[in-house]
Every structure is written in structure tokens, then in C-alpha cells.
N, C-alpha and C positions, 0 to 999 in steps of 0.2 A: 585424259587419263583419269580413271577413278581413284578415289582416296585409297582403297585397298591395294591397288596396283602401285601407287606412289609409295605407300608404306612398305610393301614387300620389296620394292626396288631400293629404298633407303636402307632397309635391314640387310639386304644383300651386299650393298656397297660397304656398309660398316663391317660386315663379316669378312669380306674380301680384304678390306684394309687391315683389319686386325691380324688375319692370317698372313698377309704379306709382311707386316711388321714383325710378326713372330719368326717368319723364315729369314728375314734380314738379321734378326737377333741370333739365329743359329749359325750364321756364317763364321766358320772357323778355318781360316786359310792363312798360309804363310805370307801371302801377298798383302802387303800393308795397304796398297791402293784399294784393293777389293774390299778389305775389311772396313776401311774408312768410308768408302762409298756406301756400303751396306748400313753403316751407322748413320750416315747423313740421310739416306733414304728413309730409315726408320724414324728419325727425328722429323723429317718433312711430313711423313704420314700422320704422326701424332699431332703436329701443329695444324695440319689441314683438318683433322677430325675436331680438334678443339675450336678452330675458327668456324667450322660449320655448326658446331653446337652453340657458339655464341650468337651466330646469326639466327639460329632457330629460337633461342631464348628471347632475343630482341624482337622477333616477329610475333611471338606468342604470349609474351608476358604483358599483361594489361597495366599500363601506368595510370595511377590515379591522378586526376587533375587537382592541382593545388587551389585552395580557395582564394588566395591573394594573387594568383597569376591570371 
């Protein structure tokens, strides 16, 4: 897979995740179970995006080697 396809795929996944989290936020129902489930799904989506961002940073940030190590 080329870099541009990977980039477009990752942008698409991010967009879908944000939209899904937005729709989970808009859940206004009298059913407490469904409301709590939507809140938990939204939290999991945000945690997953944060975790993916941390992995990306660890992979792409260059660590300088210390002189004494």
C-alpha cells in the first residue's frame, strides 16, 4: 500500500471515529442503560484515538542518544 493510500485510510478512520463519538454524545434517551453505553463507547473511542496517537509519536519522534550512554 502506498503512503498516500495509508494516509487517506488513516484520515478516514479518524473522521469516522470522531463522527461516531459525536453521535454517541447526541444520545438522549430515557433508557439509562443505552445512555451509559453510549457514554462508555465515546470514552473508548477517545482512548483508542489517544493510544494510536501515542504509538504514532513513539514511532516517529527521533530520540537523541545521550553521550554518556
